[in-house]
N, C-alpha and C positions, 0 to 999 in steps of 0.2 A: 797532371798525371792521368793516364788513361788505362782502361782495361778493355779487353774484348769480351763483350757480354753476349751470350747465346740467347738468354731470355731472362725476364724478371716476371715471376709469378706472384701476383698479388692475392693475399687472402687464402693461401694454401694451408692445409692441415697435415700434409704428408711428410714434411721435412723438419719436424720438431713439434713440440706441444703448442696447442692453441693456434690461432690464426697468425700467419707469418708472411713476410715478404721473402721469397726465395730468389736469390741472385745466382744465376748459372754462368760461371766464368768459362771461357774457352782455354783449353790447354791441359793436357794430362799425359805424362810420360809413363805412367804405370801400365796402361793398356791391359787391364785385367781381362783375361779370357772370360767371355760371357757378360761383359759390361753391358748394361742396358742403355748406355748413353754414349755410344762410340763416336757420334758426331762431335762430342765435346773434346776429343783428343787433340784436334788441330788447334794450336795456339793462335793461328791467324783467322779462325772461324769467328762467327758472330759479328757484332757491330761495335766499333770503338766507342766507348763512353768515358767521359771524364768522371772523376770522383764526385764533383758537384752535380752532374746530371744524374748519377745514381742516387745521390742523397736527396734530390728533389722527389724521386719516387718513394724513397723510404719515408721521408717526412710527410708526403701526401697520404700514404697509407696508414702510418702511425702504428704499425705492427712490429713485434720483435722480428729479427732477421736471421735467415740462414744463408750462409755462403757455401756454395757447392759448385759443381761443374760437370766436367773437368775436375781439376784439383786447384783450389784457391792458392795452395802453397807453392804452385808453380810460379807465382808472382808474390813472393813474401812481403816485399816492401809496400806494394800497392794494397795488398790485403790488410797489412797492419794499419795503414792510413785509413782505409775504408772502415775497418772494425773500430778504430778509435773514434772516427766521426759518428758512427752509428751509436756507440756507447755514450758519446757526449749528448746525444739526443734522448738518452734514457732508455734505450732498447737493449735487450740481451742479444748476444750473437752466438749462434751455433755454426760450426764449421765442419764440413765433411772433407776428409782427406784420405788418400791411399797410404800415407805415411803412418807409422805407429808413433805413439807419444814418445817412445824411447828414441826413435830416429830423429824426431823433431828436436828433442832436448839436446841431442848430440851435435846439432848444427845451429850455430848462433843466429843466422839469418832466419831460419824457420822458427826458432824459439821466440825471437822477437815478435813474430807475427801473431803469437798467442797472447800477447800482453793484454789485449782488449777482447779476447774471445772467452766466453763463459763455458761453453761445452764443445767438445770435439767428438765426432764419430770417426774413429781412427781405423786404419788398416785397409789393405787392399781387399777388393771383392774376390772371394774364392768360390768359384762355381761349385766345387764339390761340397762346400759347406753352406750352400744356399738353404735358406729357411724362410719361407713366406710367412711364418707365424711371428717372426721377430718384428718388433716395433721400431721404426726409424732406421733400420739397417737391413742389408741384404744377405749377409753370410755370418755364420756363428763366430768367426774370428774377430769380427768388428766389434768395437767397444764404444759405449756411450760414456764419456768421461767428463764429469763436472770438475772444472779446473780450480785448484786451490792456488790462488795467486801468491799467497804468502810462501808456499813451498816452491813454486816455479820461479818466482822473482823475489827472493828474500831481501834484495836491496831496495825494493819499492817502499814508498812512503806508507804510513798507516792508512791514509785515505784510500789508496789503491787496494791495499790488503782487505779493507772492510768491504770493498766492492765485489769481492769474489764470492762464488757460490760454494 
């Protein structure tokens, strides 16, 4: 399974708390006016990488991970597998998406991608709501949501429920 990766930033502190490995995925259909990363819109951009190749970088760096782009949920199955593998290594996963949590929960494919994600920063970037004082987000409509796995996935085992933040 491969993903087109625009960049992997090692040891960054701008895409979530602490030092992180940020993985920038290609592809975004939201095309928010004023987007700071328009080169990420093309799903054919970047370099194809297998999940194993991405995981080698994650394991090398040994930081928590942020999945961003583009929009990782443009590739929900691949994102779900990558997030699971990252979680299995003991790292937390933040995910940036232009979808709102409500939109994600209404779509089974997108919802499944959150099973191993700890935090999402949701919602499209809205240029009129830009606020440079916000931490880890660009516009006031975007939310930092710590996911409660017991609520999102009530069918999960107790072990997965304990794993949630």
